[in-house]
C-alpha positions as CSV (number, residue, x, y, z in Angstrom):
1,M,-4.4,30.4,-3.5
2,E,-6.7,27.8,-4.2
3,R,-5.4,24.9,-6.0
4,A,-6.3,24.6,-9.8
5,R,-8.3,21.7,-10.8
6,L,-6.4,19.8,-13.4
7,G,-9.3,18.8,-15.4
8,R,-10.7,22.2,-16.6
9,L,-6.8,23.0,-18.0
10,G,-6.6,20.4,-20.5
11,P,-7.2,16.8,-21.7
12,S,-6.8,14.3,-18.5
13,P,-3.4,12.2,-18.5
14,A,-5.4,9.3,-17.9
15,A,-6.2,9.1,-21.2
16,Y,-2.7,8.5,-22.2
17,P,-1.0,6.5,-19.9
18,E,2.5,6.4,-21.4
19,L,2.3,10.1,-21.8
20,K,1.6,10.5,-18.2
21,A,4.2,8.2,-17.6
22,A,6.7,9.9,-19.6
23,A,5.1,13.3,-17.8
24,Q,6.1,11.2,-14.3
25,R,9.4,10.1,-14.8
26,G,10.3,13.9,-15.8
27,W,8.3,15.0,-12.7
28,A,11.0,12.8,-10.7
29,Q,14.2,13.5,-12.5
30,A,13.6,17.6,-12.6
31,Y,12.6,16.4,-8.4
32,G,15.6,14.6,-8.4
33,C,13.7,11.3,-7.2
34,D,12.5,7.9,-7.7
35,A,9.4,7.8,-10.0
36,E,8.0,5.4,-7.9
37,L,8.0,8.1,-4.9
38,L,4.7,9.4,-7.5
39,A,2.8,6.4,-6.5
40,Q,3.0,6.8,-2.8
41,P,0.4,10.0,-2.0
42,G,1.4,13.1,0.6
43,A,4.0,15.3,1.2
44,H,7.4,14.0,0.3
45,L,11.2,16.2,0.6
46,V,13.2,16.2,-2.1
47,A,17.1,16.2,-3.3
48,G,16.4,18.2,-6.5
49,G,17.7,17.1,-9.5
50,A,21.0,19.5,-11.2
51,R,18.7,22.6,-12.6
52,L,16.6,22.6,-9.9
53,R,19.9,22.5,-7.3
54,S,21.5,25.3,-9.2
55,R,18.8,27.8,-8.4
56,H,18.1,29.4,-5.3
57,G,14.6,28.6,-4.0
58,V,11.6,26.7,-3.3
59,Y,9.6,24.3,-5.4
60,L,6.5,22.4,-5.0
61,G,5.2,20.2,-7.2
62,H,2.1,18.8,-6.9
63,I,1.2,15.5,-8.7
64,G,-2.0,13.8,-8.3
65,D,-2.4,13.1,-4.6
66,V,1.9,13.8,-4.4
67,V,3.1,17.1,-3.1
68,L,7.4,17.1,-3.9
69,V,9.4,19.4,-1.8
70,Y,12.8,21.0,-3.5
71,C,14.6,23.6,-0.9
72,P,17.8,24.3,-0.3
73,D,20.3,22.7,2.3
74,Q,19.5,25.9,4.7
75,L,15.9,25.6,4.4
76,R,15.8,22.2,5.0
77,S,15.2,21.8,8.4
78,R,11.9,24.6,7.8
79,A,10.3,22.8,4.9
80,A,10.3,20.3,7.2
81,A,8.6,21.7,10.3
82,V,6.3,23.4,7.0
83,I,5.4,19.9,6.5
84,A,4.6,18.0,9.5
85,A,2.3,21.1,10.6
86,T,0.3,21.2,7.3
87,P,-2.4,18.4,6.4
88,P,-0.7,17.0,2.7
89,G,-3.5,18.8,1.0
90,E,-3.4,21.9,2.4
91,L,0.4,22.2,1.3
92,F,0.3,22.9,-1.9
93,T,-0.5,27.0,-1.4
94,A,1.3,30.2,-2.1
95,R,1.2,30.1,1.7
96,S,3.4,27.0,2.7
97,C,5.5,28.0,-0.5
98,A,6.2,30.9,1.4
99,A,6.4,29.9,4.6
100,I,9.5,27.9,3.6
101,A,11.7,30.7,1.1
102,G,10.6,33.2,4.5
103,V,9.0,35.3,2.1
104,P,5.7,36.6,2.1
105,E,2.9,35.4,-0.6
106,R,3.2,37.5,-3.4
107,H,6.3,36.4,-4.2
108,V,5.4,33.4,-4.7
109,I,4.8,32.0,-8.7
110,G,2.7,30.1,-9.4
111,P,0.8,27.5,-9.6
112,S,1.9,26.8,-13.1
113,W,0.4,24.1,-15.4
114,H,2.4,21.8,-16.6
115,G,1.5,19.7,-20.2
116,F,3.3,17.7,-22.2
117,T,3.3,15.8,-25.7
118,D,4.8,13.1,-27.8
119,A,4.6,12.2,-31.8
120,S,1.4,10.2,-30.8
121,H,-0.6,13.2,-29.3
122,F,0.9,15.8,-31.0
123,T,-1.9,17.9,-32.9
124,P,-0.9,20.9,-35.2
125,A,-2.9,23.6,-34.6
126,C,-1.8,25.5,-37.7
127,P,1.5,25.4,-40.0
128,P,5.2,26.3,-38.3
129,G,6.6,29.6,-38.3
130,G,9.7,31.6,-37.2
131,R,13.2,31.1,-36.8
132,R,16.1,29.9,-34.2
133,L,17.9,33.4,-33.2
134,D,21.4,34.0,-31.7
135,R,20.8,34.6,-28.2
136,D,22.4,37.9,-28.8
137,D,20.5,39.1,-31.5
138,P,19.2,42.9,-31.0
139,L,15.3,41.9,-31.8
140,L,15.5,39.7,-28.9
141,A,16.3,42.8,-26.5
142,D,13.7,44.9,-28.6
143,L,11.2,43.0,-27.9
144,R,11.9,42.3,-23.8
145,A,11.8,47.0,-24.0
146,A,8.2,46.0,-26.0
147,C,7.1,43.2,-22.8
148,G,8.5,44.1,-20.1
149,D,10.8,42.3,-17.3
150,D,7.9,40.6,-15.5
151,D,6.6,38.8,-19.0
152,W,10.0,38.4,-20.2
153,A,10.8,36.2,-17.1
154,D,7.1,34.7,-16.6
155,S,7.3,33.7,-20.8
156,A,11.1,31.6,-19.7
157,M,12.7,34.1,-22.0
158,A,15.4,34.9,-19.3
159,D,16.5,30.7,-19.6
160,P,20.4,31.2,-21.1
161,D,20.2,27.9,-21.5
162,G,16.9,27.5,-24.2
163,V,17.0,28.1,-28.0
164,A,15.8,31.2,-29.0
165,Y,13.3,31.2,-31.8
166,G,11.6,34.6,-33.8
167,L,8.9,35.6,-35.8
168,E,9.5,38.5,-37.3
169,E,6.7,41.7,-39.0
170,D,8.0,45.2,-40.5
171,G,11.8,44.2,-38.9
172,R,11.1,43.0,-35.5
173,L,10.0,40.6,-33.3
174,A,6.5,40.0,-33.0
175,A,6.7,36.9,-30.9
176,A,9.3,34.5,-29.8
177,G,9.6,31.3,-27.9
178,N,12.6,29.8,-26.1
179,L,13.2,26.1,-26.0
180,T,14.9,25.0,-22.3
181,P,16.0,22.2,-21.3
182,F,13.8,19.4,-20.1
183,R,14.5,15.8,-19.1
184,G,18.7,17.2,-21.1
185,H,17.0,18.0,-24.2
186,P,15.8,21.9,-25.7
187,A,12.3,20.7,-25.2
188,D,10.0,22.9,-22.7
189,I,8.5,25.5,-24.5
190,G,8.2,29.3,-23.5
191,L,6.9,32.1,-25.3
192,L,5.8,35.9,-25.5
193,T,4.4,38.1,-27.7
194,R,3.7,41.8,-28.3
195,P,1.1,43.2,-27.0
196,D,0.2,44.6,-29.8
197,A,0.6,41.5,-31.9
198,R,-1.5,39.6,-29.9
199,G,-4.4,37.6,-30.7
200,R,-3.2,36.7,-34.6
201,G,-2.2,32.6,-33.7
202,L,1.3,34.2,-33.6
203,A,2.6,32.5,-30.4
204,T,0.7,29.2,-31.6
205,R,3.0,28.9,-35.0
206,I,6.1,29.5,-33.0
207,A,5.6,26.9,-30.6
208,V,4.3,24.3,-34.0
209,Q,8.3,24.5,-34.8
210,M,9.4,24.3,-31.6
211,I,7.8,21.4,-31.4
212,C,8.5,19.6,-34.4
213,D,12.4,20.7,-33.8
214,A,12.1,19.1,-30.4
215,L,10.4,16.1,-30.9
216,P,12.8,13.8,-32.8
217,T,15.2,13.4,-30.4
218,A,13.4,14.4,-26.7
219,G,10.8,12.3,-27.8
220,I,8.5,14.2,-25.2
221,V,7.8,17.9,-24.7
222,R,6.8,19.7,-21.4
223,Y,5.0,23.3,-21.9
224,R,4.5,25.7,-19.2
225,A,1.8,27.8,-18.3
226,L,0.6,30.3,-15.5
227,I,-3.4,28.7,-14.3
228,T,-4.4,32.3,-15.1
229,N,-2.8,32.5,-18.2
230,T,-5.8,31.4,-20.6
231,P,-4.5,31.9,-24.0
232,S,-1.6,30.3,-23.0
233,L,-3.0,27.3,-21.8
234,A,-6.0,27.5,-24.7
235,I,-2.2,26.9,-27.3
236,A,-1.6,24.4,-25.2
237,R,-5.1,22.5,-25.7
238,S,-4.8,23.2,-29.4
239,L,-1.6,21.2,-30.2
240,G,-2.1,18.0,-27.9
241,F,-0.8,18.8,-24.5
242,A,-2.1,16.7,-21.6
243,G,-1.8,18.0,-18.3
244,C,0.2,16.2,-15.6
245,G,0.8,18.4,-12.3
246,Q,1.2,22.5,-11.3
247,N,4.1,24.0,-9.4
248,L,4.7,26.7,-7.2
249,V,8.3,28.8,-7.0
250,A,9.4,31.5,-4.5
251,R,13.0,32.4,-4.5
252,V,14.8,32.6,-1.9
253,P,16.3,35.9,-0.7
254,G,20.4,36.7,-0.8
């Protein structure tokens, strides 16, 4: 799988040094390492932050010239062998991620683009919309059935630790969002639109509402999308998110 060039997918973080520094601290916290490690080019096998350690998977993060690798303890020797056998510039691939996890390449998710914004760079592209929902609201179950389990998972709607949002039309959800934990706050955006309601800017309205709610306490908000999800990346660009890094994920069997 070819690595995407981040510059094609959103504003360059080099133009926003303070935002880039905050984003790198977020990566370091997520992967359980010191932020200074991101200034050391090459591949690094890391301990993983609390949320990664609670999940049974292999995670590869690519930030600039650095690749961070997290895996469960029982796979660390395999991960070290893959890292040793692979040139650093070729490590961030579905093949490497799958080899560490012991799964076929088709089971690898990503690459996912990571974008970041703060109060200085957030550019509301439209008025906010939607409202918070209880996680057991039947409107969410109806939206999941309409969109399918794959889209539900890809949009992070399945994360039970998130704050759910929804925008209703005619008694059903036309779009929804999930604001999941990032750096100790609900500040990581996931979006999902009903198939017959796409292309009307509804997800952007929910995103604006979520960002307005998150920024006062979180200070920085993250937005993730598969690099193949052009509409979602367009939303991120319209809201002032600057790209800083990508990741690959493979769930470990068992």
